[in-house]
Structure formats: structure tokens, C-alpha cells
C-alpha angles and dihedrals in degrees: 000000000000112000117241093205132034131184109248116245086225092075127064117229103244137115116275126234093210120114120257110277095018111140096211087098092057091051091048092051095048094050093048093043091054092049091050092050090049091049090238104119091107095045101048131096121194130196122207122184131192119309138073088318093057088112095049090113088068092059105033111077096214133087107288135189129197121227134192117261109297095356100099094106091056092049092046091050090057094045094049093048092050092043106034090164093062132083109239129191140173122214110205141167126223096256089052100042103031098040123024092016100043094111092048096053094042094053093043087058092045090054090047091234110195101233134098126243121206106203116198108203112190094149097241146064101264108180098043100051114287102291122166113276129202087260098050110127124245107272093015112134125227137161089272097039103046093169094042131270113305124210091210094050103031107020125231122314110269119247100214097178094053091047095049091046089065090064116096094222092059107094102177132016125171134166119214136173134224098205101104141021091253092052091045090056089049090051091054091054090051092051092053092047091052092052092046091052090048090053089054089054094234096143144268118349130194135184117193116204119202098219140174137245105188093173098055093034089056092232139121115255090255093050090047091056089049090051090055091049098043103033116012097048092052090062097032104038115200123235143080111317098177135001137167120270116265093251090054092052094049 
């Protein structure tokens, strides 16, 4: 009998350290599945910094490198320049990319570095205890915003994808969600498109994933998915924010 589901060769078979209901695992699987389908598992180098995904190298069956907190874009820039024939990606959370590593990601886009960033936006610092992140929604509670994020005190949540899309060196920017099967399928298409644009050398590419953190949000996994659908997506709308012109993609 022909199997209807097979474990991708892009993932190692080992227990995960992620909390129940966390959607990091879905993002991992999609990225590795796309690389396997593209025949690029042996020609890809990933960079993971500090955060919940610090152990990503144990799950992703490609060459991986660890970077200091926020510095993954700088490390990826060096790797891609030394190995222009490889696919290179960073896998970063919102605390990492939108806070301590803001300068790194902005200038990587400015330089038009030819790697892909996978940006996991769960609106909170996950690994370090649930503190407010730059992407935490107004009114959303955290360990450092007990009454909810305040516009007057903390400013508005930063929209990294929209900001990076204004930079000339950014070739492709899309925001996707991991809250439903349909959106997961859409996310997989975006991942493949980002890698294909990288292979053409058109510039910096970024995919933002609206993800969950049930533990630090204080929700069940099901409620966390509903929160993404009913609250997060209204402030961070999914869809293509920037893409190359048709003649560039040809």
C-alpha cells in the first residue's frame, strides 16, 4: 500500500524541546520539506541565533551554524558571500530580529544580501520568560506588561515586514500564518518562492510567520491559534508585501 504521508528527510527523528502547541515545529517542517523537494538539502546552510529555536540545528537536517543573539544576518552574510553557490537562511524570533538584531537585519536588507530570513513572530520573548517584545500587541499582557501593552508607554508594535519592504535591497517580503491548514499550505508556497528568488540572486528575502506561544500567552494550543486568527492577523495582515517585478523573476 502506498503511504499517504512520509517523514521528510529534512528533519531528524528526535524529540522536540518546544512546548505543546508551539508552531515552531510546523515552520521547521515546511522549510525542510521545501528544501527536500527542491533537492537542496545538501547545498543549504542555516543560521540559528539565541531564542526558542536555539536548538534548531538538532532538528533541521542541513548544515547549521549558531549565531549570537541578533547576529544571524551578519553571520549569514559572510556565509553566503563565501559560498555563493549555496542556499543560506536565518531562522529568527521577534525578540531576536526586531529588538537586539534590528540593526543587523536592516543593514542586511540595505546591502541586498542574497539569503532568506524566516522570521517567527509570536509577539513575545519565549525562551527568557514571556517578556513584552517589540511585536507584542496593544493590550496584550506579558511578564513585563502586567496590565497589557500601552501605546503611550511602549509605542505601537513594530511591523518589521512593512519596514524592511521599503528598502531597495529587499527583493521579496511576505507574511504568512500557521493557524490553519490552508494558511500552512500558503506558507509553504511562500518559502519555496523565497528560495527560488534567492537562487536567482535578486536580493534579500524574508518570510514572516505569525506563530503561537501558548505557554507564555497563558492559553491552550487551540485558543492560541484562535488568538492569531482573531487578533494578531488584524494588526499584521498576511500576504505578499513586496516581490520582484515579473521581468526580474523570468
